[in-house]
N, C-alpha and C positions, 0 to 999 in steps of 0.2 A: 825563722820559719820560712820555708820555700813554698811558694804557690806554683802549681803546675797547670799549664793549659795543654789540652790534647785536642787535636783536630783530626777527624777522620772523614775523608771525602767519599763520594759515591763510587769513585774509580778504585778505591782501595788504598789510596795514599794516606799516610799518617804523619803528622807533625807533632812535636812536643817542645814546649818552651817553658823554661823555669823563670820565675820572677822572685827577686830578693830585694829587700830594702837596702839601698846603697847610700842612704842619707849621710853616713859618716865616711864614705869613700872619698879620699883625696884624689882629685882628677889627675895629679902627677903619677899616681899608681898605674894609670893606663898607658903611660909613655913607653913601657917596656914591650908592649905588643907590637908586632910587625905584620907585614903583608895584609894590612887592612885596606879597603878601598879608599880612594881619595876623599869621597864624600863624607867619610867619618871624621876627617881632620877638623879641628876646631875652626880654622880660618876659612873653611869652605862654607859659603853662605852663613857665616856666623851671625847670630841673633844680635840686634842692636842693644838688647837688654842683658846680654851675657856679661857676667862679672869676671870672666877668665881672660887670660891673655895667651896668645900662641907662642910667645917667647919662651914660656916654661911649661905650657900644657899642649900636648900634641893632638889629643882627640876630644871631641865634644862628648861629654858623658851621656847625653840623651841619645845621640846618634849611635854611639857604641852599643848601648843596650838594645837597640832595635835592629842592628846590622845582621844578626843571625836570622831574624824573621824575614827581612828583605831577601837575604841570600837563599833561604830555603823555599820561599814562596814566590820567587821571581817568575815562575811559569803558571801561577794560579789565576783563575778567572773569577771575577767578582760574583757572578750569579751561580757558580757551582754550589750545589747543596752539600752541606757538611753537618757532622755531629760535633758539637763543641762542648768540652767538659772543663770545668775549673775545679781543681782539687786543692783545697786549702784547709787550714787548721779547723775552721768552723764547719767544714763539711764539703761535700762534692755536689756540684750542680751540673746537669747535662741538659742541652737543648739542641734542637735542630734549627739551623739557620743557613744563611749563605756565607761564602768565604769572605766577602767584604765586611760583613758585620762581625764575623769571628775575628778577623784581623784588627778591626776597630777596638775590640775588647783587649786583645793581646798587646797590641802596640801601645794603646792608651795606658795600661797598667805598667808595662815594662818602662816606658819613658817616664811616667810620674814617679816610679820607684828608683829612678836612676840617680846618679850623683849630681844632677842639675839642681842647684840650690833654688832656682826660680820655680821649679815644678815640685820638688820633693816636699815642700811645705803642705801640699795637698795630699800627701801620701797617707796621712792618718785615717782618712775616710775609707781607704780601700778594704779595710777589714769588714766593712759593711757594704761591700761592693755587689751590685747586681751584675750578673754575667752579661746581660744586654741592657743597655740603658737608652734614655731618650733625652733630648735637649732640656725638657722641663726637669727631669731628675738631675741633670748636670747643674741646672740652676740652683736647686735646693742644696746640692753638695757644695757648690762654690760659695753659696751664702753662709752655710753652717761653718765651712772651713775658714772663711774670712772672719766671721764673728768669734769663733772659738780661738783663733789666733790672737785677736785683740784681748780676749778674756785672759788667756794664759800669759800674755805679755804684761798684764797689770791687773791681777785678780782682785787686789784690794782697792782698786780705784777704776772699776770697769764702767766706762761710759760709752756704750756701743754707738757707732755711726757707720753709715754706708758711703762716706765720702770717697774712699779709695777702692770701693768694690769694683767699679768699672775698670780701674787700672789693673786690678787683680785679674779680671777676665781678659783684658787686653794683652797681658803677659802670655796667656795661654794661646791667644789668637796669633801673636807674633811668633812664638816658639814653634807651634805646629805648622804655621805657614812656611817658616824657614826649613823645617824638617822635610816638608814636601819638596821644597826647591832642591834640597840635597839629593833626593832620590829620583827626581823627575828624569825619566828616560833610562833609569837603571834597570827596572823590571821590564821584562819582555811582554808580560801580560799586565792586567790592570788592577788586580785585587789589592795589592799593598798601596799603590798610588791612590786608588779610590778610598781606601780606608783612612789614609791621612787626610785627604780632602774632606771626607765626611766628618772627621774630628774637628778640623778647621772650621767647616761650615756650621757645625753644631755649636761651637763656641761663639761664632758670629751671631747665630740665632739667639743664644742666651743673652748676649749683649743687647740685641734689638728688642727682645721681648721682656727684658728684665723688669721694667716698670709695670707692665701689664701683670706679670706673674706676682710681683710684690703686692699689687692691689688685690689680686685673687687670694693671696695668702692672708692679707688683712681681713678680707671678707669671711674666710673660713674661720678666722679667730673672733668673729663678731665685731670687728672694728671697721669704721668707715675709711675710705681711702685718704681722707684729710687728717686723720688722727696720727 
């Protein structure tokens, strides 16, 4: 199932981006593409957590997925007002926002749905995706994704813990930080740059506020923070 994002600006410009789940895409399949910018190549600001090697893989799967967004929106300004629509199997949602927030949503979903094995494990939650999100919502999604991953890995012997949750968040911080380094200076305007910085900073805020939000969650469940 293809999810489509449509962006309509006040000036009449329109952009359309399709998102597909590429969890099963072998990165070698991208090698046949040509004439892509250097920043899409795997070795360009490659993530330290990347499991791939440039000897046999040419392009970063996450960068490959967002390169059409960067190309089309290189002249877009962050504060420009737009109408953003997300057309998916579960329905269509439309909202008014600014270009930076619109590209936050588009880039976030395209990259998480890419062939990057470090990010695609979060892809399951996108079917319940809010078109615009907040750092606290990202916290809940990262927590549920992390715990559900543990459950499905060992459903008959499920003993949940949060020992690796911060590492789970750190992967997102690292990857989106490197994606920003890839496109720094590529866009002549600031919308796509700022969208990536916003994703990066949101992940940093999730990490910093995680324990506070865990305590809030316990309180909502009628539990004390020491339980």
